[in-house]
Phi, psi and omega in degrees: 000122186286324180271160176293152184298332182289337184259352187288138175233123179265134176054028180054028183223318188256111183267121181288126177262317176190164178275132178270314181199166177207161181179195180297333182285342183135211183227145175241128180245148165274123183233160174253125180271109182293338181283322181256352184059036179227156175284155178209174177250127180248121176259139185222135175217154181285139181295329185277000179272079186298322185290330186251020184281076178265348185293320179298318178297316182296321177299314180298321180292317180296325175294322178294320180291328174054054177061034175303143183302130181091007175237150184290147179280132175277118184267316183199150174210156181163206178216155176216129185055236182260017185247140164272139186229140173223131178244126182231169178305136177281128181244185182268204182283157177276165184289339176298325178298310182293327180292323177296329179286322191250350178070320174214156173255154176292161177300318181299313179297317183294320178293324176297317177299313181299315181300314180297315184291324176299317178296319180293318178297324175298318178297317180295314181293326177294342175266014177067033180237139168249138186285308174077006177205057178287128177197163184304326181291341181256012174243114186244152170277158173292167180300328181263009178061030182244014179185166184249145176231147170255131188230181176065084181255030183293334177242017179287170185213143172279116188267347182218131179235121181052042175083357181259115182288143177299149183284156176286140175223148180238020182239028184275148171285159183299138181229126176118204180245122188310319185299323187248354183295151178289163178299323180302322179296320179293328182277358180082020179272154172298138183271136179233192187300319181300329183287325173302316181290322177298316177300318180302317184282341167291320176299315182298316179294326175298317179297323182280317185278329186095344177194170177239154187298341184261020174271164176063041180276120181281062179230166181290164181299324180292330182268347186299314184300316179293318181297317178297317179299321179298318180292316179300325182286331187254349185289143174281128182299332177293327176288319180298322183258024182300139181064017177243162179305142183301333183299334178295321176297317180296320180295313181293322176298319179296314182296322180288344179276348183282149175266170185305317185274350187294143170270123181296151175270088184298323182295324177297317179296317179297323178296320178294322176294319177297326179294321176299316180298317181294316180297329182257007170058051170225158181260145172272088190252012179078013179254131182250169182304317184282326177288327175296321176296321178296319181293319178297319179296318179295319180295317179296318180298317180296319180295320179296317179295323179297318181295318179297317181297317181295315182296321178297315182293325179295316178299319180296318182293327182274359178292150184306320182298318183285328179292336179282342183280148176267119180272352183291341182274353184250133175272335179219151176230156180266132178253127176258120183273159178297322189279331186217092182271007177264338185236094181291151175251147184253135180218159177303144184295335181296339178298334187258005176276066188292340183261000181280146177289163178301150179291118181293343181276350179288136178279155178303134178082353182283140180291143171270175178268015176284128181226143170268116179262141178212163176285146178291143175254016184289349182267010179300135181270130178236123179292129185229000183286151189284145174283343176045117178060030183296141181273147179284153176282160177300158183299135177261357181246126180285120181260137181302128183279122183296141180276349185274355177270127181287158173061027181294327187281001176298144183272002181297112184296326181295320179296317180295322178297319179296321179296319179298321177299321179292325180299311171167157181272352182279158183261010179212039182287158174246158181302156182301141176311125186297339180297332183250007183294315180299322179300314182288321179299319179297316179299315182295318180297314179302319181299310183287331177295318179296319179296322180294318178298320180296322178296318180297319181298322182285337182269344180278000000 
């Protein structure tokens, strides 16, 4: 791009404000739509990048979804110069962002997320689409933090055309993200509706537990997918859902009982989620841990402003000039607040009779007409656009270095960096569940033993 990104205008309509993210997939910009006078997200990729051309697929999927509830609205698509362009509704931050802030979500918040996502997946599946890559980075809040969206349909697929379901296949390459992918994806099976839901509940358990048992595997990137799949295939669901509501085991058992062509019973899953809420005595009211924090912060801010306003007015009333004035001739007085001295607020004059004794006619417990007036803090601006594809920070927790890996003590920084990447991309991972540690150590030992034998063969 010859011009700076801040000055670039696409199709004489979308004015680039700033870059949100970039990567192998292309670039995402925050843009201003001159036609609607609203901000939007513009995704851009080069036309000649045949291997990464997911934008065309995503456009086709969004057209198929046709603004289904809980999916982003497609505003415009086309190409300019050597770029494919897609403009979609601007949303808020992804759940990975909030999880990095809080390390874990409360049960109430997590069940709210699960409930919302099951409904959205039902909407997506009813449009004959399977997502195939559910993960925290692909679950976003709305711009106003009042609802959840599922995004990124670059590897999604239309599973049914004119009522004919796609056929089952068992020769597929792996699709999705290893940590959250369904067992079928690891086995090379075609992904269907049940697999989206299985992935979702791995995400949900991740939010509740803080980690999953198949994280931190000291194996190569090529072996990671198989190693994760092996654990998913052999793990006891009671161990996976340990210290969590029993209903999670029931949901996963139900999903694993479904066949490729089966339509999931979404209502049954929602009923089990509602049962968790009822058993733990909370309401699914659309409030999340972070939005609850925003409301508490707003309430605290408003209370602080009220206190400042009252103290300012009290000082003003006790000043010599004001004490000399007769308030009996006034039915109302003007209060000037600290925060906004251009717009006075009006209150009953009795509020300012600070030196008068209590009204003897007031009954015990009866409210007086004294009120603390303050400016609203509801106009506070909170940045909510998504960082999209944001990279995790390096680990902040020192993980015990396994003794079974050879050459660990080498000072080569690149080797250590590669090992850290294998340990995990998250910045707050915990060591692997000890129940599966021996399993992984054996795999790692076998891997390096085979490499050592191969080395000996080449030297003989």
